[in-house]
C-alpha positions in Angstrom: -2.7 11.2 18.5 -1.1 10.3 15.3 -3.0 11.3 12.1 -2.7 7.7 10.8 -4.4 6.1 13.7 -7.1 8.9 13.7 -7.7 8.3 10.0 -8.3 4.6 10.4 -10.6 5.1 13.4 -12.5 7.8 11.6 -13.2 5.5 8.7 -11.3 7.6 6.2 -9.5 4.5 4.9 -11.9 2.4 3.0 -11.7 -0.8 1.1 -12.8 -1.4 -2.5 -14.0 -4.9 -3.1 -13.8 -6.9 -6.2 -16.8 -6.4 -8.4 -19.5 -9.0 -8.3 -19.5 -11.1 -11.4 -15.7 -11.2 -11.8 -15.1 -14.5 -13.4 -11.6 -15.8 -12.8 -10.6 -19.3 -13.7 -7.4 -21.3 -14.1 -4.7 -22.1 -11.6 -4.7 -20.6 -8.1 -2.0 -18.1 -9.4 -4.1 -17.2 -12.4 -7.2 -16.7 -10.3 -5.4 -14.5 -7.8 -3.9 -12.3 -10.6 -7.4 -12.0 -12.2 -9.1 -11.1 -8.9 -6.2 -8.7 -8.1 -6.6 -6.9 -11.4 -10.3 -6.4 -10.8 -9.5 -5.1 -7.3 -6.9 -2.7 -8.6 -9.3 -1.5 -11.3 -11.7 -0.6 -8.5 -9.0 1.1 -6.4 -8.1 3.3 -9.4 -11.6 4.7 -9.4 -11.5 6.0 -5.8 -11.7 9.7 -5.3 -8.2 11.4 -5.8 -6.6 8.1 -6.8 -4.0 8.2 -9.5 -2.1 5.4 -11.3 1.7 6.0 -11.3 4.7 4.0 -12.5 4.3 0.2 -12.6 0.5 0.5 -12.1 0.9 1.5 -8.5 -2.2 3.4 -7.3 -1.7 6.2 -4.8 -4.5 8.1 -3.0 -3.5 10.9 -0.7 -5.6 10.9 2.5 -3.7 13.7 4.1 -0.8 15.8 2.5 2.1 16.7 4.7 4.2 19.8 4.3 7.7 18.4 4.8 10.4 17.3 2.4 10.1 14.4 -0.1 12.4 11.5 0.3 14.7 10.1 -2.4 14.9 6.4 -3.1 18.4 6.4 -1.5 17.0 7.8 1.8 16.0 6.0 5.0 12.4 6.6 6.0 10.4 6.2 9.2 6.8 5.2 8.6 3.7 3.9 10.2 1.8 1.4 8.0 -1.1 -0.9 7.8 -1.1 -3.7 5.1 -4.2 -5.5 3.9 -4.8 -8.0 1.1 -7.5 -7.4 -1.6 -10.1 -9.0 0.6 -9.4 -6.5 3.4 -7.6 -8.9 5.7 -5.0 -7.3 7.9 -1.7 -8.8 7.0 0.7 -6.6 9.0 0.7 -3.3 10.9 2.8 -1.0 13.0 -0.3 0.6 14.4 -1.4 -1.9 17.0 2.1 -2.1 18.4 2.2 1.7 18.4 5.6 1.5 16.8 7.1 3.1 13.7 9.3 1.3 11.2 12.6 2.6 9.8 13.8 1.3 6.4 16.3 2.1 3.8 13.9 2.9 0.9 16.1 1.3 -1.7 15.8 -2.1 0.0 12.0 -2.2 -0.1 9.5 -3.5 -2.6 9.2 -1.6 -5.9 5.7 -0.3 -4.9 7.2 1.6 -1.9 10.1 2.9 -4.0 7.6 4.4 -6.4 5.0 5.7 -3.9 7.0 7.0 -0.9 9.1 9.6 -2.9 5.7 11.1 -4.0 4.9 11.7 -0.3 6.1 14.6 1.9 6.9 14.2 5.5 3.6 14.1 7.4 1.6 12.7 4.5 -0.8 9.7 4.8 -1.4 7.8 1.6 -3.3 4.7 0.6 -1.1 2.8 -1.8 -2.3 -0.2 -3.8 0.4 -2.4 -5.3 0.1 -4.8 -8.3 1.8 -8.1 -7.5 4.7 -7.4 -9.8 5.6 -4.3 -7.7 5.1 -6.2 -4.4 5.9 -9.9 -3.9 5.2 -11.2 -7.4 4.2 -14.8 -8.2 6.0 -16.2 -5.2 4.0 -14.3 -2.6 5.4 -13.9 0.9 4.9 -16.2 3.9 1.5 -17.7 4.5 -0.5 -14.5 4.4 0.5 -13.0 1.0 -0.6 -15.2 -2.0 1.4 -15.4 -5.2 0.0 -12.9 -7.7 -1.7 -10.9 -4.9 -2.4 -7.1 -5.1 -1.8 -5.4 -1.7 -2.9 -2.1 -0.2 -0.9 -0.2 2.3 -1.8 2.9 4.3 1.5 4.6 4.9 2.2 7.7 6.9 5.7 9.2 6.4 7.1 10.5 9.7 10.6 11.4 8.8 13.5 11.1 6.4 16.9 10.0 7.7 18.1 7.8 10.5 15.7 7.3 13.5 
């Protein structure tokens, strides 16, 4: 069984909700940015979480022992993406598939977080909107200004 699937089933991947009393007003974009900031503030307080470049928050759930990728590498990962409300947006887990990407073609959040991981690692990675999809959002499920949280397991470096 993959560590990633086990960690989700075991409840090791938890969500941090926006603090009660967060008062966000303005346009939809302004509200989303405000709520996302409160969400990220909470994520940064989770055990073992650290804030790295661009405000990206990384939290190791399991540390692998393999090599670390460079931004110029192609990586094979399993991932699970949720919005700040905990809604599942996208996953490779339910399809029992892995995804292979050239890291330099991905969002800035992944370019920052994945090189910190070694092969075999499972990290929870929270992305401020300006390191993800910015003010434009993506599709119908990712709002403009939205913070996102990925659970990423790095399986390999190089072509699949």
